[in-house]
C-alpha positions, 0 to 999 in steps of 0.5 A, spaced: 785 568 184 781 564 180 785 558 183 783 559 190 775 560 188 775 554 184 779 549 190 774 552 196 768 548 193 773 542 192 775 543 199 768 543 202 766 537 199 772 533 201 770 535 208 763 533 208 765 526 204 771 525 209 766 525 215 763 518 215 755 517 216 757 512 221 760 517 226 754 521 226 750 519 232 742 518 232 737 518 238 731 514 240 726 514 245 721 509 247 719 502 249 724 496 250 720 491 246 725 485 247 732 483 251 737 478 248 742 477 254 746 472 250 747 477 244 747 483 248 742 487 244 735 490 245 730 492 241 726 499 242 720 502 239 721 509 237 714 512 235 717 516 230 723 511 227 720 505 228 723 499 232 730 498 232 735 493 235 741 496 239 747 493 241 751 494 247 758 494 249 763 495 255 763 502 252 756 503 253 754 508 259 748 507 263 744 513 266 738 512 271 738 504 269 743 500 273 746 496 267 744 492 261 741 486 265 736 491 268 733 493 261 726 488 260 721 488 255 715 493 256 720 498 260 718 505 257 721 512 257 728 509 255 733 514 251 738 511 247 744 514 243 747 510 238 752 510 232 752 505 226 758 501 226 758 495 221 751 495 219 749 495 227 746 500 231 751 500 237 749 504 244 754 509 246 748 511 252 742 508 254 738 512 260 731 513 263 728 519 261 725 523 266 730 524 271 727 530 274 733 535 272 738 533 278 743 531 274 750 531 277 748 534 284 751 533 290 745 531 295 747 538 299 742 542 295 737 543 301 
């Protein structure tokens, strides 16, 4: 019984260490400061987290924004979900906030 009690904290510690910080997503929301089409990056200013450079890839999903090319400096109410990868913030999703609650509607809800 003594072995089981001693081993339990070690297993919990191993589980915490096994989840790298890069696997955790972060949320940013704010105004687009600049867009670099050549490097597929943009900078967003979040009032709580400061200005962050975000990389967009072919796996990035866009909602209520047509594409990366639709982003422009000064665009407000932009939300980003991103993960750290090789020291960079890489967007998994970029969307315009304030969608009015009509997510996934079929358009026949009269």
